[in-house]
Every structure is written in C-alpha cells, then in structure tokens.
N, C-alpha and C positions, 0 to 999 in steps of 0.2 A: 504494500500500500504506500509506503514511504517513497518508493521508486516512482510509482504512478503519480503521486502528488509533487514529486520533485524536491523532497526535503530529505535531510539525513536522519538516521534513526536517533542519534543523540539529540538533534534539534527537536524532534517530535516528543521524545520523553522529557526533555527539558521544558517544553511548552506545557505538557500535562502537569508537571510538578510545580509550575509557576503559580504563585499566589495571585488572587484576583487584583486587578488594577484599582487605583484610587477611584477612577470614574465608575467602575463596576460597583464598588462599595457605596459610593454616593448614590448611584441609581437604586440600590437595594434600600437604602435609608429613605430616599424619596418615595419609593413604592410603598413603604409602610405608612408614610405621612399621607400620601394620596389615598390609600385605602381608608385611613381614619377619617379624612375629610369626606370621602364619598359615603362612608357609613353614617356619619353625622348628618349628612344632607339627604339621607334615604335614597341615594343614587340619583338625585336630581341634578347635581352639578355636572357640567360639561367642562372640557379642558380649560377654557378661559377663566372660569370662576375658580376652579381648583388652583390654577396658576396664580390668581390674585390672592387667594387664601394662603398659598405658600409664601408669597411675597410679604404678606402681613405677618407671617410667623418668622420672617427674617431670612428665608432661603432666597439665594440669588440663583434663579434658574430660568431658562428660556421657555417661552410658551410652546414651541414646537417640541422641546424635550419632554414637557409634561404630556403633550398629546401622544408622543411616541410611547412613553411609559404606560399611559392608560391603555393604549392599543395592545401593548405586550401583555398587560394584565387582563385584557378582555373587558375593561370597564367602559360602559356606554352610558352617557347621561340619559336619564329617563325624562322625556319631554312631557310636561303636564299641559293639559288643555287650559288655555287662558279664557276665562269668562269675564265679561264686563257687565256689571250690573247697571241697569237703567235706573238713574238716581231717584226718580219720583214714581216708579211703577208700583211699588207696594202701597204707597199713599194713594195713588190714583185708583187702584183696584179696591181699596178699602173705603174710598170716599162715597161711591155711589152703589146703589143696589139695583139689581136687575128687576125691573117692574114686570117683565114678561118671563118669569122663571119657569113657566109651564112648558115653554118651547114648542107649543102647538102652532101649526101653520093655519092661518085664517082660511075659512071655507070659501070666501068669495073676494072679489077685487074691492079695493077702496075701503076696506074695513080697518086695517092696521097699517099705519105708515111709520117708518123710522127715519131718523136723520142723524147725520154726523158732520162735524166740522173739523178739519185738520189743516195744518199748515206745512208747507214744504219749502225748502230753499232751492230756488231755481236761478241759476246764473248770478248767484250772490245776493239775491233779493228774496224776501219771504213772500210767498204767495199762499192765499187761503183757498181751500177747496171745500165746498159744501156738497153733500150728497143727501138727497131725499128719495126714499125707496118704498114701494108698496111690497109688503112681505108676501102677499099671495103670488104675485106674478114676478117678483124680483125685478121689475122694471123701475127705473128711477131717473132722476134728473141730476146732472152734474152742473153745479153752479160755480164756475171758476171766478176768482177775484180778477176783475177787469178794471180796477181802480175807478169805480163809478162814484167815488166820493160818498160812500155810505148807502147808496141806493141798492136795492135788491134786484137782481136779474132773475127772470123767471124762465 
C-alpha cells in the first residue's frame, strides 16, 4: 500500500504515531462548544448564530469554520415557522357578535342583506371599498371610493 501511495513505510508509521495537531485539538474543543450551544437552543441555531455565540464567549473563529464543523457533526439548524400576529384581530373578533348565528340561508330574495366596508392601499393611497350583498342569491353591489366628497354611489 505504501508503494501504491508513494510514501515510505517509516513515513507512514511515523504519521500514524503522530499526535493530533493544534488545529485538530481546537476543532474538537469547538465541536463541544457548538454542541452545547445547539443543545441550549433546541437545535434552532444555524451557523451564523452559533458563530456569534462563540464570539460572545471569547472564541476567535471564522464563520465558515463553524459551518464546516457543524456539517462534520451533522448539525442542521431547525427552521421554525414564523407567524405574525395581527395586532387588533383578537379585539376585533371579541368586539362584535354575530347576529345571524343560525347560519341558515334565506328562503327567498331580498329578505336578508349584509354589508361590509374595508379599506385597501392602492398605489400608496387608501381606498375604501363597500360591499352590499343579498344572502339568498349572493348577488351584490361593489361601491368603490371614487372621492365623491362624502356622497354615496349606488
């Protein structure tokens, strides 16, 4: 095998008996710290955050080195789904009660009408949109804001 690799037998055995390099020892120490940080974060931290945590602990290490060590260890940051809460949704839902809680569809036209007003930002300006709808036929009127100065369009 030594002949195939192009090295002498004494060089091969000398290489096997050689103690680990300083870099290898530092890598092992860093791997232990990376594992601790990963365990403390429940596996959510990816390499940039672990790198930042190591810097805060006083380690001077490169970002790519941390990424390489994490890859060698098989650590992958768990991505959690980000949810954004609508600030006033809970208050909005609690403020009004559904007056038609039975959910029954009216038996004929023009018995039950519903309406809603909302606003949308279009090209940097707020536009109001009104909808009036017959519940039986689901036909309705869209009344867009056309800047009529407070007048209602039909």
